Backbone as a chain_set.jsonl record, in Angstrom:
{"seq": "MKKAETEMDDELRPEYDLASLQVRKLGSGRKSFGGSVVRLEPDVAEVFPDADSVNEALRFLIRITKENKPPLDDARSDG", "coords": {"N": [[238.123, 87.413, 19.964], [240.527, 86.147, 19.931], [240.584, 84.223, 17.901], [240.877, 85.764, 15.606], [243.472, 86.673, 15.857], [245.005, 84.386, 15.406], [244.413, 83.592, 12.829], [245.604, 84.053, 9.542], [245.835, 86.702, 7.212], [245.423, 85.705, 4.262], [246.394, 86.108, 1.022], [246.824, 84.44, -1.03], [246.032, 82.664, -3.941], [243.47, 80.164, -4.231], [243.985, 78.134, -6.104], [246.66, 77.686, -6.112], [248.714, 75.178, -5.228], [250.552, 74.576, -2.688], [251.573, 72.369, -1.439], [252.489, 70.647, -3.364], [254.864, 71.638, -4.252], [258.341, 71.367, -4.941], [261.279, 71.206, -3.029], [264.222, 72.936, -3.616], [267.472, 71.797, -3.481], [270.428, 72.97, -1.9], [273.881, 73.416, -2.512], [276.089, 70.562, -2.76], [274.243, 68.542, -3.17], [272.434, 69.53, -4.913], [270.472, 69.521, -7.831], [271.656, 69.48, -11.15], [271.075, 70.904, -14.322], [271.343, 69.326, -17.164], [274.099, 69.023, -17.045], [277.173, 67.602, -15.834], [278.591, 67.269, -12.612], [281.777, 67.577, -11.4], [284.048, 66.997, -8.907], [286.973, 68.631, -8.029], [290.168, 67.929, -6.701], [291.793, 69.877, -4.171], [294.477, 70.661, -4.852], [294.517, 70.369, -7.609], [292.465, 72.08, -8.354], [293.605, 74.536, -7.801], [295.164, 75.05, -10.01], [293.43, 75.405, -12.122], [291.381, 77.992, -12.982], [288.683, 78.131, -13.713], [285.739, 76.452, -15.114], [285.963, 76.403, -17.893], [288.727, 76.375, -18.388], [289.44, 73.896, -17.36], [288.013, 72.181, -19.067], [289.248, 72.818, -21.497], [291.869, 71.872, -21.041], [291.374, 69.138, -20.675], [290.283, 68.449, -23.173], [292.522, 68.879, -24.764], [294.211, 66.878, -23.735], [292.744, 64.605, -24.486], [292.877, 64.838, -27.281], [295.668, 64.622, -27.743], [296.11, 62.056, -26.735], [294.605, 60.504, -28.514], [295.962, 61.025, -30.891], [298.455, 59.867, -30.429], [297.95, 57.242, -30.047], [298.355, 53.952, -31.149], [297.044, 52.493, -34.163], [294.481, 49.938, -34.114], [295.109, 47.689, -35.693], [297.927, 47.745, -35.898], [298.64, 47.332, -33.268], [298.045, 44.756, -32.642], [299.424, 41.492, -32.26], [300.999, 38.981, -34.271], [300.561, 36.077, -33.4]], "CA": [[239.209, 88.089, 19.293], [241.658, 85.239, 19.85], [240.557, 83.587, 16.591], [241.372, 86.729, 14.626], [244.916, 86.769, 15.99], [245.645, 83.187, 14.882], [244.191, 83.482, 11.388], [246.412, 84.947, 8.723], [245.146, 87.295, 6.073], [246.095, 85.028, 3.16], [245.975, 86.583, -0.296], [247.214, 83.435, -1.998], [244.891, 82.09, -4.656], [243.217, 78.778, -3.839], [244.494, 77.175, -7.093], [248.066, 77.417, -5.85], [248.86, 74.04, -4.328], [251.912, 74.665, -2.165], [252.017, 71.049, -1.002], [253.115, 69.944, -4.482], [256.14, 72.26, -4.596], [259.542, 70.626, -4.571], [262.314, 72.048, -2.444], [265.507, 72.847, -4.31], [268.592, 71.612, -2.562], [271.573, 73.835, -2.094], [275.165, 72.744, -2.309], [276.471, 69.44, -3.617], [273.086, 67.711, -3.466], [271.572, 70.251, -5.834], [270.412, 68.952, -9.181], [272.083, 70.344, -12.237], [270.254, 70.675, -15.5], [272.085, 69.091, -18.386], [275.547, 68.959, -16.884], [277.711, 66.754, -14.785], [279.426, 67.974, -11.666], [282.975, 66.822, -11.048], [284.798, 67.684, -7.848], [288.422, 68.61, -8.191], [290.959, 67.991, -5.48], [292.27, 71.259, -3.997], [295.717, 70.95, -5.579], [294.176, 70.485, -9.028], [291.631, 73.276, -8.491], [294.485, 75.712, -7.776], [295.735, 75.25, -11.34], [292.367, 75.754, -13.061], [290.544, 79.032, -12.392], [287.257, 77.996, -14.022], [285.354, 75.238, -15.84], [286.469, 76.461, -19.271], [290.137, 75.969, -18.427], [289.467, 72.444, -17.139], [287.563, 71.552, -20.309], [290.292, 73.01, -22.512], [292.967, 70.958, -20.734], [290.933, 67.757, -20.925], [290.183, 68.261, -24.638], [293.897, 68.758, -25.246], [294.666, 65.547, -23.355], [292.038, 63.638, -25.34], [293.426, 64.946, -28.639], [297.031, 64.071, -27.72], [295.999, 60.61, -26.533], [294.137, 59.904, -29.774], [297.014, 61.155, -31.908], [299.597, 59.0, -30.102], [297.487, 55.866, -29.885], [298.551, 53.2, -32.392], [295.82, 51.863, -34.676], [294.253, 48.588, -33.593], [295.8, 46.701, -36.528], [299.35, 47.753, -35.561], [298.816, 46.932, -31.887], [297.864, 43.293, -32.526], [300.609, 40.704, -32.62], [300.673, 37.786, -35.08], [301.034, 34.832, -32.905]], "C": [[240.434, 87.188, 19.159], [241.73, 84.566, 18.484], [241.134, 84.513, 15.521], [242.889, 86.846, 14.695], [245.623, 85.571, 15.369], [245.456, 83.024, 13.387], [245.049, 84.496, 10.65], [245.556, 85.505, 7.602], [245.882, 86.81, 4.827], [245.536, 85.516, 1.836], [246.329, 85.599, -1.402], [245.986, 82.823, -2.652], [244.7, 80.627, -4.291], [243.766, 77.757, -4.839], [245.985, 76.897, -6.933], [248.175, 76.308, -4.81], [250.301, 73.998, -3.839], [252.449, 73.322, -1.708], [252.748, 70.307, -2.111], [254.465, 70.544, -4.879], [257.301, 71.399, -4.13], [260.577, 71.614, -4.048], [263.608, 71.842, -3.216], [266.611, 72.749, -3.284], [269.698, 72.601, -2.899], [272.841, 73.019, -1.872], [275.347, 71.557, -3.229], [275.293, 68.545, -3.971], [272.147, 68.322, -4.47], [271.624, 69.614, -7.216], [270.937, 69.972, -10.179], [271.274, 69.968, -13.467], [271.149, 70.552, -16.723], [273.592, 69.001, -18.226], [275.94, 68.023, -15.767], [278.587, 67.598, -13.873], [280.576, 67.058, -11.281], [283.719, 67.637, -10.0], [286.293, 67.52, -8.092], [289.075, 68.637, -6.825], [291.546, 69.394, -5.374], [293.532, 71.59, -4.778], [295.47, 71.108, -7.072], [293.38, 71.769, -9.261], [292.462, 74.557, -8.47], [294.999, 76.057, -9.164], [294.688, 75.775, -12.327], [291.42, 76.78, -12.438], [289.046, 78.866, -12.648], [287.009, 76.728, -14.846], [285.9, 75.234, -17.27], [287.921, 75.999, -19.355], [290.288, 74.464, -18.191], [289.08, 71.725, -18.426], [288.613, 71.677, -21.405], [291.444, 72.033, -22.284], [292.583, 69.511, -21.027], [290.785, 67.481, -22.42], [291.57, 68.107, -25.261], [294.439, 67.358, -24.943], [294.014, 64.465, -24.21], [292.635, 63.639, -26.742], [294.82, 64.322, -28.715], [296.995, 62.551, -27.584], [295.566, 59.914, -27.815], [295.217, 59.941, -30.847], [298.155, 60.18, -31.669], [299.204, 57.543, -29.929], [297.689, 55.109, -31.199], [297.225, 52.618, -32.869], [295.693, 50.452, -34.164], [295.003, 47.537, -34.382], [297.282, 46.613, -36.184], [299.603, 47.232, -34.149], [298.68, 45.423, -31.696], [299.141, 42.575, -32.945], [300.15, 39.477, -33.412], [301.203, 36.54, -34.411], [300.805, 34.625, -31.536]], "O": [[241.302, 87.462, 18.329], [242.824, 84.358, 17.959], [241.823, 84.046, 14.614], [243.528, 87.097, 13.673], [246.732, 85.717, 14.854], [246.272, 82.372, 12.736], [245.199, 85.641, 11.078], [244.652, 84.832, 7.108], [246.85, 87.432, 4.39], [244.347, 85.358, 1.559], [246.151, 85.898, -2.583], [245.01, 82.503, -1.973], [245.681, 79.918, -4.063], [243.995, 76.609, -4.46], [246.514, 75.973, -7.55], [247.779, 76.48, -3.657], [251.171, 73.442, -4.509], [253.664, 73.151, -1.6], [253.552, 69.42, -1.825], [255.14, 70.006, -5.757], [257.25, 70.784, -3.065], [260.721, 72.718, -4.572], [264.034, 70.709, -3.441], [266.668, 73.531, -2.334], [269.865, 73.004, -4.05], [272.843, 72.044, -1.121], [274.825, 71.538, -4.345], [275.342, 67.849, -4.985], [271.155, 67.697, -4.848], [272.686, 69.221, -7.698], [270.688, 71.171, -10.058], [270.844, 68.824, -13.612], [271.647, 71.547, -17.249], [274.298, 68.91, -19.23], [275.148, 67.701, -14.881], [279.246, 68.534, -14.324], [280.371, 65.91, -10.886], [283.983, 68.824, -10.193], [286.793, 66.42, -8.326], [288.588, 69.292, -5.904], [291.775, 70.038, -6.398], [293.649, 72.691, -5.316], [296.145, 71.899, -7.73], [293.596, 72.465, -10.254], [292.062, 75.56, -9.06], [295.244, 77.226, -9.464], [295.023, 76.505, -13.26], [290.73, 76.47, -11.468], [288.227, 79.393, -11.895], [287.947, 76.026, -15.223], [286.258, 74.18, -17.795], [288.297, 75.305, -20.3], [291.175, 73.833, -18.766], [289.743, 70.77, -18.83], [288.836, 70.731, -22.16], [291.941, 71.43, -23.236], [293.385, 68.75, -21.568], [291.125, 66.392, -22.883], [291.764, 67.302, -26.172], [295.056, 66.73, -25.803], [294.678, 63.509, -24.612], [292.872, 62.58, -27.324], [295.116, 63.576, -29.648], [297.759, 61.845, -28.242], [296.094, 58.858, -28.164], [295.366, 58.995, -31.621], [298.766, 59.71, -32.628], [300.065, 56.698, -29.685], [297.246, 55.571, -32.251], [296.369, 52.286, -32.049], [296.694, 49.826, -33.815], [295.493, 46.573, -33.796], [297.844, 45.518, -36.177], [300.694, 46.734, -33.871], [299.149, 44.878, -30.698], [299.84, 43.0, -33.865], [299.03, 38.999, -33.23], [302.223, 36.002, -34.842], [301.173, 33.581, -30.999]]}, "num_chains": 1, "name": "protein.A"}
């Protein structure tokens, strides 16, 4: 009867190969699908409640930077 106590009644199909399963990590080591993860410092994170607000602010900064950047021809000096 000791053998019966140690054996489990396994209903798992034999074609399921559990050894090939990959473990998903939790936390910062977790893989993201199609996106980059950027960590914000606490003081910056206080200002932005979510990812959309961060993206909106960065797009605004990119647009302003492009608008105020002189063209390459004007930035070169003759001499």
